[in-house]
N, CA, C, O and the ligand as a Tripos MOL2 file, in Angstrom:
@<TRIPOS>MOLECULE
protein
  269   267    68     0     0
PROTEIN
NO_CHARGES

@<TRIPOS>ATOM
      1 N          20.6660  136.2270  202.5530 N.3       1 MET1
      2 CA         19.8120  136.9700  201.6120 C.3       1 MET1
      3 C          18.3790  137.0400  202.1270 C.2       1 MET1
      4 O          17.4280  136.9350  201.3520 O.2       1 MET1
      5 N          18.2330  137.2150  203.4150 N.am      2 ALA2
      6 CA         16.8990  137.1840  204.0080 C.3       2 ALA2
      7 C          16.0360  138.3450  203.5160 C.2       2 ALA2
      8 O          14.8120  138.2350  203.4540 O.2       2 ALA2
      9 N          16.6900  139.4670  203.1660 N.am      3 ASP3
     10 CA         15.8920  140.6320  202.7970 C.3       3 ASP3
     11 C          15.9270  140.9090  201.2920 C.2       3 ASP3
     12 O          15.7140  142.0420  200.8600 O.2       3 ASP3
     13 N          16.1960  139.8680  200.4960 N.am      4 CYS4
     14 CA         16.1670  140.0520  199.0490 C.3       4 CYS4
     15 C          14.7330  140.3140  198.6000 C.2       4 CYS4
     16 O          13.8150  139.5640  198.9300 O.2       4 CYS4
     17 N          14.5630  141.3860  197.8450 N.am      5 LYS5
     18 CA         13.2540  141.6080  197.2170 C.3       5 LYS5
     19 C          13.2780  140.8520  195.9020 C.2       5 LYS5
     20 O          13.6450  141.3890  194.8580 O.2       5 LYS5
     21 N          12.8760  139.5860  195.9800 N.am      6 HIS6
     22 CA         13.0410  138.6840  194.8400 C.3       6 HIS6
     23 C          12.4740  139.2560  193.5530 C.2       6 HIS6
     24 O          11.3960  139.8480  193.5180 O.2       6 HIS6
     25 N          13.2440  139.0520  192.5060 N.am      7 ASP7
     26 CA         12.8110  139.4670  191.1770 C.3       7 ASP7
     27 C          12.8790  138.2270  190.2870 C.2       7 ASP7
     28 O          13.9000  137.9560  189.6550 O.2       7 ASP7
     29 N          11.7950  137.4940  190.2500 N.am      8 TYR8
     30 CA         11.7980  136.2020  189.5690 C.3       8 TYR8
     31 C          11.5870  136.3480  188.0710 C.2       8 TYR8
     32 O          10.7570  137.1320  187.6110 O.2       8 TYR8
     33 N          12.3690  135.5640  187.3150 N.am      9 VAL9
     34 CA         12.1150  135.4340  185.8790 C.3       9 VAL9
     35 C          11.8970  133.9620  185.5760 C.2       9 VAL9
     36 O          12.3720  133.0800  186.2910 O.2       9 VAL9
     37 N          11.1730  133.7270  184.5080 N.am     10 HIS10
     38 CA         10.8250  132.3610  184.1460 C.3      10 HIS10
     39 C          12.0450  131.6090  183.6280 C.2      10 HIS10
     40 O          12.8190  132.1490  182.8380 O.2      10 HIS10
     41 N          12.2190  130.3650  184.0690 N.am     11 LEU11
     42 CA         13.3450  129.5490  183.6430 C.3      11 LEU11
     43 C          12.8900  128.5000  182.6310 C.2      11 LEU11
     44 O          13.3460  128.4970  181.4880 O.2      11 LEU11
     45 N          12.0060  127.6260  183.0460 N.am     12 ASP12
     46 CA         11.4550  126.6490  182.1020 C.3      12 ASP12
     47 C          10.1420  126.0830  182.6430 C.2      12 ASP12
     48 O           9.7540  126.3130  183.7880 O.2      12 ASP12
     49 N           9.4880  125.3410  181.7690 N.am     13 THR13
     50 CA          8.2170  124.7240  182.1390 C.3      13 THR13
     51 C           8.2310  123.2650  181.7090 C.2      13 THR13
     52 O           8.6090  122.9400  180.5840 O.2      13 THR13
     53 N           7.8260  122.4130  182.5970 N.am     14 GLN14
     54 CA          7.6930  120.9920  182.2690 C.3      14 GLN14
     55 C           6.2230  120.6060  182.3070 C.2      14 GLN14
     56 O           5.4630  121.0440  183.1700 O.2      14 GLN14
     57 N           5.8450  119.7700  181.3410 N.am     15 TYR15
     58 CA          4.4910  119.2400  181.3270 C.3      15 TYR15
     59 C           4.5710  117.7280  181.4570 C.2      15 TYR15
     60 O           5.2280  117.0600  180.6580 O.2      15 TYR15
     61 N           3.9130  117.2060  182.4470 N.am     16 LEU16
     62 CA          3.9420  115.7570  182.6820 C.3      16 LEU16
     63 C           2.5230  115.2070  182.6290 C.2      16 LEU16
     64 O           1.5850  115.7470  183.2150 O.2      16 LEU16
     65 N           2.4190  114.1160  181.9000 N.am     17 TYR17
     66 CA          1.1370  113.4510  181.7580 C.3      17 TYR17
     67 C           1.2560  112.0710  182.3930 C.2      17 TYR17
     68 O           2.0000  111.2200  181.9050 O.2      17 TYR17
     69 N           0.5310  111.8540  183.4670 N.am     18 TYR18
     70 CA          0.5620  110.5660  184.1500 C.3      18 TYR18
     71 C          -0.6060  109.7280  183.6580 C.2      18 TYR18
     72 O          -1.7660  110.0040  183.9650 O.2      18 TYR18
     73 N          -0.2790  108.7080  182.8940 N.am     19 SER19
     74 CA         -1.3540  107.8640  182.3710 C.3      19 SER19
     75 C          -1.5700  106.6800  183.3030 C.2      19 SER19
     76 O          -0.6310  106.1470  183.8960 O.2      19 SER19
     77 N          -2.7940  106.2970  183.4100 N.am     20 ARG20
     78 CA         -3.1490  105.1910  184.2960 C.3      20 ARG20
     79 C          -3.9700  104.1680  183.5240 C.2      20 ARG20
     80 O          -4.6840  104.4900  182.5750 O.2      20 ARG20
     81 N          -3.8420  102.9340  183.9670 N.am     21 SER21
     82 CA         -4.6540  101.8810  183.3490 C.3      21 SER21
     83 C          -6.1220  102.0790  183.6850 C.2      21 SER21
     84 O          -7.0040  101.8170  182.8680 O.2      21 SER21
     85 N          -6.3680  102.5460  184.9020 N.am     22 PHE22
     86 CA         -7.7370  102.7920  185.3260 C.3      22 PHE22
     87 C          -7.8650  104.2210  185.8270 C.2      22 PHE22
     88 O          -6.9330  104.7670  186.4170 O.2      22 PHE22
     89 N          -9.0050  104.8130  185.5930 N.am     23 GLY23
     90 CA         -9.2450  106.1580  186.1220 C.3      23 GLY23
     91 C          -8.6770  107.2480  185.2310 C.2      23 GLY23
     92 O          -8.0730  106.9780  184.1930 O.2      23 GLY23
     93 N          -8.8820  108.4760  185.6570 N.am     24 ASN24
     94 CA         -8.4620  109.6360  184.8810 C.3      24 ASN24
     95 C          -6.9470  109.8390  184.9720 C.2      24 ASN24
     96 O          -6.3270  109.5120  185.9840 O.2      24 ASN24
     97 N          -6.3660  110.3800  183.9070 N.am     25 PRO25
     98 CA         -4.9450  110.7220  183.9860 C.3      25 PRO25
     99 C          -4.7390  111.9910  184.8150 C.2      25 PRO25
    100 O          -5.6810  112.7370  185.0820 O.2      25 PRO25
    101 N          -3.5090  112.2120  185.2090 N.am     26 THR26
    102 CA         -3.1790  113.4380  185.9240 C.3      26 THR26
    103 C          -2.3060  114.3160  185.0360 C.2      26 THR26
    104 O          -1.3070  113.8600  184.4800 O.2      26 THR26
    105 N          -2.6920  115.5680  184.9140 N.am     27 TYR27
    106 CA         -1.9140  116.5570  184.1750 C.3      27 TYR27
    107 C          -1.1450  117.3950  185.1690 C.2      27 TYR27
    108 O          -1.7070  117.8980  186.1410 O.2      27 TYR27
    109 N           0.1390  117.5420  184.9210 N.am     28 LYS28
    110 CA          0.9530  118.2960  185.8650 C.3      28 LYS28
    111 C           1.8270  119.2800  185.1040 C.2      28 LYS28
    112 O           2.4390  118.9340  184.0930 O.2      28 LYS28
    113 N           1.8760  120.4870  185.5930 N.am     29 ARG29
    114 CA          2.7110  121.5180  184.9930 C.3      29 ARG29
    115 C           3.6290  122.0890  186.0710 C.2      29 ARG29
    116 O           3.1740  122.4790  187.1470 O.2      29 ARG29
    117 N           4.9130  122.1310  185.7710 N.am     30 ILE30
    118 CA          5.8870  122.6600  186.7240 C.3      30 ILE30
    119 C           6.5850  123.8550  186.0850 C.2      30 ILE30
    120 O           7.3520  123.6900  185.1360 O.2      30 ILE30
    121 N           6.3320  125.0320  186.5850 N.am     31 ASP31
    122 CA          7.0120  126.2570  186.1250 C.3      31 ASP31
    123 C           8.1490  126.5550  187.0800 C.2      31 ASP31
    124 O           7.9570  126.6200  188.2940 O.2      31 ASP31
    125 N           9.3300  126.7350  186.5240 N.am     32 ARG32
    126 CA         10.4700  127.0880  187.3650 C.3      32 ARG32
    127 C          10.8750  128.5380  187.1180 C.2      32 ARG32
    128 O          10.9080  129.0160  185.9840 O.2      32 ARG32
    129 N          11.1780  129.2140  188.2100 N.am     33 PHE33
    130 CA         11.5910  130.6130  188.1640 C.3      33 PHE33
    131 C          12.8760  130.7680  188.9590 C.2      33 PHE33
    132 O          13.1460  129.9770  189.8620 O.2      33 PHE33
    133 N          13.6630  131.7720  188.6350 N.am     34 TYR34
    134 CA         14.8000  132.0770  189.4950 C.3      34 TYR34
    135 C          14.8940  133.5790  189.7000 C.2      34 TYR34
    136 O          14.4740  134.3770  188.8620 O.2      34 TYR34
    137 N          15.4520  133.9270  190.8280 N.am     35 CYS35
    138 CA         15.5940  135.3290  191.1900 C.3      35 CYS35
    139 C          16.8750  135.8780  190.5600 C.2      35 CYS35
    140 O          17.9490  135.3030  190.7370 O.2      35 CYS35
    141 N          16.7650  136.9750  189.8330 N.am     36 THR36
    142 CA         17.9340  137.5510  189.1640 C.3      36 THR36
    143 C          18.8850  138.2130  190.1670 C.2      36 THR36
    144 O          20.0210  138.5340  189.8180 O.2      36 THR36
    145 N          18.4420  138.4140  191.3820 N.am     37 LYS37
    146 CA         19.2920  139.0850  192.3750 C.3      37 LYS37
    147 C          20.0780  138.0840  193.2210 C.2      37 LYS37
    148 O          21.2810  138.2510  193.4210 O.2      37 LYS37
    149 N          19.4010  137.0380  193.7220 N.am     38 CYS38
    150 CA         20.0910  136.0880  194.6100 C.3      38 CYS38
    151 C          20.1340  134.6770  194.0320 C.2      38 CYS38
    152 O          20.6700  133.7680  194.6670 O.2      38 CYS38
    153 N          19.5740  134.4800  192.8290 N.am     39 CYS39
    154 CA         19.5960  133.1830  192.1290 C.3      39 CYS39
    155 C          18.7730  132.0990  192.8190 C.2      39 CYS39
    156 O          18.8780  130.9240  192.4680 O.2      39 CYS39
    157 N          17.9750  132.4750  193.7710 N.am     40 GLU40
    158 CA         17.1020  131.4880  194.3860 C.3      40 GLU40
    159 C          16.0850  130.9870  193.3510 C.2      40 GLU40
    160 O          15.5730  131.7490  192.5320 O.2      40 GLU40
    161 N          15.8120  129.6750  193.4200 N.am     41 GLN41
    162 CA         14.8350  129.1150  192.4950 C.3      41 GLN41
    163 C          13.5510  128.7640  193.2230 C.2      41 GLN41
    164 O          13.5440  128.4310  194.4080 O.2      41 GLN41
    165 N          12.4820  128.8520  192.4780 N.am     42 LYS42
    166 CA         11.2130  128.3820  193.0360 C.3      42 LYS42
    167 C          10.4330  127.6690  191.9530 C.2      42 LYS42
    168 O          10.6190  127.9170  190.7610 O.2      42 LYS42
    169 N           9.5600  126.7840  192.3850 N.am     43 GLU43
    170 CA          8.7230  126.0260  191.4690 C.3      43 GLU43
    171 C           7.2690  126.3080  191.7730 C.2      43 GLU43
    172 O           6.8620  126.4090  192.9300 O.2      43 GLU43
    173 N           6.4960  126.4320  190.7110 N.am     44 VAL44
    174 CA          5.0620  126.5380  190.8750 C.3      44 VAL44
    175 C           4.4520  125.3230  190.1780 C.2      44 VAL44
    176 O           4.6040  125.1440  188.9690 O.2      44 VAL44
    177 N           3.7680  124.5010  190.9520 N.am     45 VAL45
    178 CA          3.2480  123.2420  190.4290 C.3      45 VAL45
    179 C           1.7300  123.3080  190.3620 C.2      45 VAL45
    180 O           1.0520  123.6710  191.3230 O.2      45 VAL45
    181 N           1.2230  122.9450  189.1900 N.am     46 LYS46
    182 CA         -0.2190  122.8040  189.0310 C.3      46 LYS46
    183 C          -0.4850  121.3560  188.6790 C.2      46 LYS46
    184 O           0.2770  120.7520  187.9250 O.2      46 LYS46
    185 N          -1.5210  120.8090  189.1950 N.am     47 SER47
    186 CA         -1.8140  119.4200  188.9070 C.3      47 SER47
    187 C          -3.3200  119.2130  188.9270 C.2      47 SER47
    188 O          -4.0320  119.7500  189.7760 O.2      47 SER47
    189 N          -3.7810  118.4250  187.9790 N.am     48 GLU48
    190 CA         -5.2130  118.1870  187.8990 C.3      48 GLU48
    191 C          -5.4680  116.7780  187.3970 C.2      48 GLU48
    192 O          -4.8720  116.3400  186.4130 O.2      48 GLU48
    193 N          -6.3390  116.0880  188.0670 N.am     49 CYS49
    194 CA         -6.7200  114.7390  187.6600 C.3      49 CYS49
    195 C          -8.0710  114.8420  186.9780 C.2      49 CYS49
    196 O          -9.0920  115.0700  187.6270 O.2      49 CYS49
    197 N          -8.0670  114.6710  185.6650 N.am     50 ASP50
    198 CA         -9.3030  114.9070  184.9270 C.3      50 ASP50
    199 C          -9.2700  114.1170  183.6310 C.2      50 ASP50
    200 O          -8.1960  113.7620  183.1450 O.2      50 ASP50
    201 N         -10.4210  113.8450  183.0790 N.am     51 CYS51
    202 CA        -10.4380  113.1690  181.7810 C.3      51 CYS51
    203 C         -10.2120  114.1800  180.6550 C.2      51 CYS51
    204 O          -9.8540  113.7890  179.5430 O.2      51 CYS51
    205 N         -10.4120  115.4550  180.9230 N.am     52 TYR52
    206 CA        -10.1550  116.4880  179.9120 C.3      52 TYR52
    207 C          -8.8560  117.2180  180.2060 C.2      52 TYR52
    208 O          -8.4740  117.4120  181.3600 O.2      52 TYR52
    209 N          -8.1930  117.6150  179.1390 N.am     53 GLN53
    210 CA         -6.9330  118.3390  179.3030 C.3      53 GLN53
    211 C          -7.2010  119.7720  179.7480 C.2      53 GLN53
    212 O          -7.9550  120.4840  179.0840 O.2      53 GLN53
    213 N          -6.6070  120.2120  180.8460 N.am     54 PRO54
    214 CA         -6.8020  121.6040  181.2820 C.3      54 PRO54
    215 C          -6.1500  122.5770  180.3000 C.2      54 PRO54
    216 O          -5.2250  122.2000  179.5800 O.2      54 PRO54
    217 N          -6.6190  123.8130  180.2660 N.am     55 GLU55
    218 CA         -6.0940  124.7600  179.2610 C.3      55 GLU55
    219 C          -4.6680  125.2080  179.5450 C.2      55 GLU55
    220 O          -3.9970  125.7240  178.6510 O.2      55 GLU55
    221 N          -4.1900  125.0180  180.7820 N.am     56 TRP56
    222 CA         -2.8070  125.3970  181.0920 C.3      56 TRP56
    223 C          -1.8140  124.3020  180.7090 C.2      56 TRP56
    224 O          -0.6130  124.4390  180.9440 O.2      56 TRP56
    225 N          -2.3140  123.2190  180.1210 N.am     57 PHE57
    226 CA         -1.4380  122.0930  179.7740 C.3      57 PHE57
    227 C          -1.1170  122.1180  178.2910 C.2      57 PHE57
    228 O          -1.9980  122.3300  177.4570 O.2      57 PHE57
    229 N           0.1770  121.8960  177.9620 N.am     58 ASP58
    230 CA          0.6200  121.9040  176.5760 C.3      58 ASP58
    231 C           1.0280  120.4780  176.1830 C.2      58 ASP58
    232 O           2.1360  120.0340  176.4820 O.2      58 ASP58
    233 N           0.1320  119.7830  175.5210 N.am     59 SER59
    234 CA          0.3880  118.3630  175.2420 C.3      59 SER59
    235 C           1.5400  118.1560  174.2570 C.2      59 SER59
    236 O           2.1670  117.0970  174.2580 O.2      59 SER59
    237 N           1.8260  119.1600  173.4130 N.am     60 LYS60
    238 CA          2.9180  119.0190  172.4430 C.3      60 LYS60
    239 C           4.2820  118.9620  173.1320 C.2      60 LYS60
    240 O           5.2210  118.3640  172.6070 O.2      60 LYS60
    241 N           4.3870  119.5680  174.2770 N.am     61 ASN61
    242 CA          5.6540  119.5950  175.0080 C.3      61 ASN61
    243 C           5.6280  118.7140  176.2580 C.2      61 ASN61
    244 O           6.4360  118.8860  177.1700 O.2      61 ASN61
    245 N           4.7120  117.7930  176.2830 N.am     62 SER62
    246 CA          4.5700  117.0150  177.5020 C.3      62 SER62
    247 C           5.3460  115.6960  177.4340 C.2      62 SER62
    248 O           5.6860  115.2000  176.3590 O.2      62 SER62
    249 N           5.6030  115.1680  178.5850 N.am     63 ARG63
    250 CA          6.2330  113.8840  178.7410 C.3      63 ARG63
    251 C           5.2240  112.9500  179.3950 C.2      63 ARG63
    252 O           4.5360  113.3300  180.3420 O.2      63 ARG63
    253 N           5.1420  111.7170  178.8800 N.am     64 THR64
    254 CA          4.2000  110.7790  179.4630 C.3      64 THR64
    255 C           4.8870  109.9270  180.5230 C.2      64 THR64
    256 O           5.9690  109.3820  180.3050 O.2      64 THR64
    257 N           4.2410  109.8300  181.6590 N.am     65 VAL65
    258 CA          4.7660  109.0250  182.7690 C.3      65 VAL65
    259 C           3.7630  107.9280  183.0450 C.2      65 VAL65
    260 O           2.5800  108.1890  183.2620 O.2      65 VAL65
    261 N           4.2510  106.6850  183.0350 N.am     66 ARG66
    262 CA          3.3500  105.5710  183.3750 C.3      66 ARG66
    263 C           3.3130  105.4020  184.8730 C.2      66 ARG66
    264 O           4.3460  105.2710  185.5280 O.2      66 ARG66
    265 N           2.1190  105.4050  185.3990 N.am     67 ASP67
    266 CA          1.9890  105.2240  186.8490 C.3      67 ASP67
    267 C           2.0250  103.7580  187.2260 C.2      67 ASP67
    268 O           1.9280  103.4220  188.4060 O.2      67 ASP67
    269 ZN         16.1430  137.0290  195.5290 Zn       68 ZN68
@<TRIPOS>BOND
     1     1     2 1
     2     2     3 1
     3     3     4 2
     4     3     5 am
     5     5     6 1
     6     6     7 1
     7     7     8 2
     8     7     9 am
     9     9    10 1
    10    10    11 1
    11    11    12 2
    12    11    13 am
    13    13    14 1
    14    14    15 1
    15    15    16 2
    16    15    17 am
    17    17    18 1
    18    18    19 1
    19    19    20 2
    20    19    21 am
    21    21    22 1
    22    22    23 1
    23    23    24 2
    24    23    25 am
    25    25    26 1
    26    26    27 1
    27    27    28 2
    28    27    29 am
    29    29    30 1
    30    30    31 1
    31    31    32 2
    32    31    33 am
    33    33    34 1
    34    34    35 1
    35    35    36 2
    36    35    37 am
    37    37    38 1
    38    38    39 1
    39    39    40 2
    40    39    41 am
    41    41    42 1
    42    42    43 1
    43    43    44 2
    44    43    45 am
    45    45    46 1
    46    46    47 1
    47    47    48 2
    48    47    49 am
    49    49    50 1
    50    50    51 1
    51    51    52 2
    52    51    53 am
    53    53    54 1
    54    54    55 1
    55    55    56 2
    56    55    57 am
    57    57    58 1
    58    58    59 1
    59    59    60 2
    60    59    61 am
    61    61    62 1
    62    62    63 1
    63    63    64 2
    64    63    65 am
    65    65    66 1
    66    66    67 1
    67    67    68 2
    68    67    69 am
    69    69    70 1
    70    70    71 1
    71    71    72 2
    72    71    73 am
    73    73    74 1
    74    74    75 1
    75    75    76 2
    76    75    77 am
    77    77    78 1
    78    78    79 1
    79    79    80 2
    80    79    81 am
    81    81    82 1
    82    82    83 1
    83    83    84 2
    84    83    85 am
    85    85    86 1
    86    86    87 1
    87    87    88 2
    88    87    89 am
    89    89    90 1
    90    90    91 1
    91    91    92 2
    92    91    93 am
    93    93    94 1
    94    94    95 1
    95    95    96 2
    96    95    97 am
    97    97    98 1
    98    98    99 1
    99    99   100 2
   100    99   101 am
   101   101   102 1
   102   102   103 1
   103   103   104 2
   104   103   105 am
   105   105   106 1
   106   106   107 1
   107   107   108 2
   108   107   109 am
   109   109   110 1
   110   110   111 1
   111   111   112 2
   112   111   113 am
   113   113   114 1
   114   114   115 1
   115   115   116 2
   116   115   117 am
   117   117   118 1
   118   118   119 1
   119   119   120 2
   120   119   121 am
   121   121   122 1
   122   122   123 1
   123   123   124 2
   124   123   125 am
   125   125   126 1
   126   126   127 1
   127   127   128 2
   128   127   129 am
   129   129   130 1
   130   130   131 1
   131   131   132 2
   132   131   133 am
   133   133   134 1
   134   134   135 1
   135   135   136 2
   136   135   137 am
   137   137   138 1
   138   138   139 1
   139   139   140 2
   140   139   141 am
   141   141   142 1
   142   142   143 1
   143   143   144 2
   144   143   145 am
   145   145   146 1
   146   146   147 1
   147   147   148 2
   148   147   149 am
   149   149   150 1
   150   150   151 1
   151   151   152 2
   152   151   153 am
   153   153   154 1
   154   154   155 1
   155   155   156 2
   156   155   157 am
   157   157   158 1
   158   158   159 1
   159   159   160 2
   160   159   161 am
   161   161   162 1
   162   162   163 1
   163   163   164 2
   164   163   165 am
   165   165   166 1
   166   166   167 1
   167   167   168 2
   168   167   169 am
   169   169   170 1
   170   170   171 1
   171   171   172 2
   172   171   173 am
   173   173   174 1
   174   174   175 1
   175   175   176 2
   176   175   177 am
   177   177   178 1
   178   178   179 1
   179   179   180 2
   180   179   181 am
   181   181   182 1
   182   182   183 1
   183   183   184 2
   184   183   185 am
   185   185   186 1
   186   186   187 1
   187   187   188 2
   188   187   189 am
   189   189   190 1
   190   190   191 1
   191   191   192 2
   192   191   193 am
   193   193   194 1
   194   194   195 1
   195   195   196 2
   196   195   197 am
   197   197   198 1
   198   198   199 1
   199   199   200 2
   200   199   201 am
   201   201   202 1
   202   202   203 1
   203   203   204 2
   204   203   205 am
   205   205   206 1
   206   206   207 1
   207   207   208 2
   208   207   209 am
   209   209   210 1
   210   210   211 1
   211   211   212 2
   212   211   213 am
   213   213   214 1
   214   214   215 1
   215   215   216 2
   216   215   217 am
   217   217   218 1
   218   218   219 1
   219   219   220 2
   220   219   221 am
   221   221   222 1
   222   222   223 1
   223   223   224 2
   224   223   225 am
   225   225   226 1
   226   226   227 1
   227   227   228 2
   228   227   229 am
   229   229   230 1
   230   230   231 1
   231   231   232 2
   232   231   233 am
   233   233   234 1
   234   234   235 1
   235   235   236 2
   236   235   237 am
   237   237   238 1
   238   238   239 1
   239   239   240 2
   240   239   241 am
   241   241   242 1
   242   242   243 1
   243   243   244 2
   244   243   245 am
   245   245   246 1
   246   246   247 1
   247   247   248 2
   248   247   249 am
   249   249   250 1
   250   250   251 1
   251   251   252 2
   252   251   253 am
   253   253   254 1
   254   254   255 1
   255   255   256 2
   256   255   257 am
   257   257   258 1
   258   258   259 1
   259   259   260 2
   260   259   261 am
   261   261   262 1
   262   262   263 1
   263   263   264 2
   264   263   265 am
   265   265   266 1
   266   266   267 1
   267   267   268 2
@<TRIPOS>SUBSTRUCTURE
     1 MET1         2 RESIDUE 1 A MET
     2 ALA2         6 RESIDUE 1 A ALA
     3 ASP3        10 RESIDUE 1 A ASP
     4 CYS4        14 RESIDUE 1 A CYS
     5 LYS5        18 RESIDUE 1 A LYS
     6 HIS6        22 RESIDUE 1 A HIS
     7 ASP7        26 RESIDUE 1 A ASP
     8 TYR8        30 RESIDUE 1 A TYR
     9 VAL9        34 RESIDUE 1 A VAL
    10 HIS10       38 RESIDUE 1 A HIS
    11 LEU11       42 RESIDUE 1 A LEU
    12 ASP12       46 RESIDUE 1 A ASP
    13 THR13       50 RESIDUE 1 A THR
    14 GLN14       54 RESIDUE 1 A GLN
    15 TYR15       58 RESIDUE 1 A TYR
    16 LEU16       62 RESIDUE 1 A LEU
    17 TYR17       66 RESIDUE 1 A TYR
    18 TYR18       70 RESIDUE 1 A TYR
    19 SER19       74 RESIDUE 1 A SER
    20 ARG20       78 RESIDUE 1 A ARG
    21 SER21       82 RESIDUE 1 A SER
    22 PHE22       86 RESIDUE 1 A PHE
    23 GLY23       90 RESIDUE 1 A GLY
    24 ASN24       94 RESIDUE 1 A ASN
    25 PRO25       98 RESIDUE 1 A PRO
    26 THR26      102 RESIDUE 1 A THR
    27 TYR27      106 RESIDUE 1 A TYR
    28 LYS28      110 RESIDUE 1 A LYS
    29 ARG29      114 RESIDUE 1 A ARG
    30 ILE30      118 RESIDUE 1 A ILE
    31 ASP31      122 RESIDUE 1 A ASP
    32 ARG32      126 RESIDUE 1 A ARG
    33 PHE33      130 RESIDUE 1 A PHE
    34 TYR34      134 RESIDUE 1 A TYR
    35 CYS35      138 RESIDUE 1 A CYS
    36 THR36      142 RESIDUE 1 A THR
    37 LYS37      146 RESIDUE 1 A LYS
    38 CYS38      150 RESIDUE 1 A CYS
    39 CYS39      154 RESIDUE 1 A CYS
    40 GLU40      158 RESIDUE 1 A GLU
    41 GLN41      162 RESIDUE 1 A GLN
    42 LYS42      166 RESIDUE 1 A LYS
    43 GLU43      170 RESIDUE 1 A GLU
    44 VAL44      174 RESIDUE 1 A VAL
    45 VAL45      178 RESIDUE 1 A VAL
    46 LYS46      182 RESIDUE 1 A LYS
    47 SER47      186 RESIDUE 1 A SER
    48 GLU48      190 RESIDUE 1 A GLU
    49 CYS49      194 RESIDUE 1 A CYS
    50 ASP50      198 RESIDUE 1 A ASP
    51 CYS51      202 RESIDUE 1 A CYS
    52 TYR52      206 RESIDUE 1 A TYR
    53 GLN53      210 RESIDUE 1 A GLN
    54 PRO54      214 RESIDUE 1 A PRO
    55 GLU55      218 RESIDUE 1 A GLU
    56 TRP56      222 RESIDUE 1 A TRP
    57 PHE57      226 RESIDUE 1 A PHE
    58 ASP58      230 RESIDUE 1 A ASP
    59 SER59      234 RESIDUE 1 A SER
    60 LYS60      238 RESIDUE 1 A LYS
    61 ASN61      242 RESIDUE 1 A ASN
    62 SER62      246 RESIDUE 1 A SER
    63 ARG63      250 RESIDUE 1 A ARG
    64 THR64      254 RESIDUE 1 A THR
    65 VAL65      258 RESIDUE 1 A VAL
    66 ARG66      262 RESIDUE 1 A ARG
    67 ASP67      266 RESIDUE 1 A ASP
    68 ZN68       269 GROUP 0 **** ****
């Protein structure tokens, strides 16, 4: 499928909150997409280490990970 003109649709989004005893937490968002033509999947990962929650992060749907 080397010449597939990928047509990606959104599959799901994960929100991960990495809490730390010291320092700022890390906010991570993983968007998964798949191609409707060849079913290839791709992930787009955003990550930010900050004391404030970035606007692309949805805390209601997040999972907390202890570092
Ligand atoms: Zn494709």
